[in-house]
N, C-alpha and C positions, 0 to 999 in steps of 0.2 A: 461477564463482568471485566475480564482482562482487557478486552478491546476498549471498552468505555473508559476504564481507568487510564489506559495509555493515551487515548485521544485527548481526554480532559487534561492530563498532565502536560502533553506536548503543547496543547493550545495555551495553557497557562504560562508556559515558558516562551511563547511567541516563536515556536519552531513550526515552520510551514508544513502543512499536511494536506494530502490530496486523496481523493478516491479516483481510481482509474479502472473502470469496470467495462467489460464487454457487453453488459446488459444495455438494452435500448431504453430510452427515456420512459416509455410507457411502463415497462416492467420494473424499472428502478423506482419510479414514482409510486407504483403500487406497493412495492416491498418496503419503502421507507416512509410512507405517508404518516405513520404514527410515531415517527422518530425525527420530526423536522428540527427540533431543538438540538438534538445530537448532531445531525448532519450540518447544521449551521456552523459548527465548530471548524469545519474543513475550509481551507482557503480556496480550494479548487475541487470541482467535481467534473470529470470527463467521462462521458458515456459512449457506448459503442456506436451510436448513431450521430455522434458529433460530426459536423461537416469536415473537420480537419483530419478525421480518422478514415483512412482508405483501406488499411489492413488491420485485421484483428491479431491478437496474441497468437503465435509467438513473435510477431513483429514487435519491435520495441516502440513503435510509433505512439501508442496511447500514453506511455510513460513519459516520452519526450515532449509530447504536447502538454501533458499535465504540469510538468516542471517548468516549461516555458511560460506558463500562466501564473506562476507564483509572483507575489508582489515584487520580490527580488529573486530573479532566477539564480539557481546555484552556480557557484564558480566552477564546479566540476560535478559530473554525474556520480563520481565516486563518493560524494557526500550524501548520496540518496540511499535510503533504506526502504526496500519494498517488502510488504508482507503479502504472501500468496498462499493459496491452498492447492493450486493446480500446476502441473509440470509446464504447461504452455506459458503461464504467467511468470514462473521462475526463469524460463528460457528468454522471455521478453525482457525481463529486468536485467539479466546478465548481458544480453545483446545491447542494451542501452548503457552498459558500463556501470550499473548500479549493483548494490549488494541486495541479496534476497534471503529473507527469513521465511521458511516454509512451515505452515501448520497444515499438514495434509490429512486427508481422511485416513484413519488408522489402517484401512484395508489396502491403501495404495502400495504397490510394489516398491520396495526399498530402492530398487534400481532407478526408478523414476524420481527419486529424491536427491540423487547424487550431485546435481548441479547447484543446489541451494548452498548458501554459505553457512546456514544454521537450520536445523530441523527441530521443531518443538512439538510436543504433544498438545499443548494448549497455550493460549496467550498469557495465562497466569505465570508460565515459566519464563517469560521474556524479562530480561534484566537490561534496562536501558543503559546502564553504565558500561556494559560490555561493548557497546557501540558508540561510546563517547557522548552519550546523552545524559542530561541531569538525572540523578537518582530520584526515585519516588519520595524519599524522605526529605528532599529539599523543597517541600511544599511551602 
């Protein structure tokens, strides 16, 4: 529920949001087919088989392609916040000059979480105001 709450909140505030997944279209479409309304809230969706993607994470390429496709590309990558569950994704975000919030598998070695700017147990713990985003109570 935390992810949906955050995405709906950011969408309502016209804050650009993207999905940048290494999954190929076929698998992504299978996983998301029952959630088309939710995924319609994203400005951009970039999948691993996108022709512009030559290298997977930890290359920053997928994040750079995603943000370049925003209606108004960001002034600086330091204005981008990435949510990741995997060390390769965090590494890719940092290589792109972006901030990374990690929600790892609880079994993941703490050493592999060090590169993240913030590590959370669940999305429910995320506080948007800590990152300069509008608070949930400003609905």
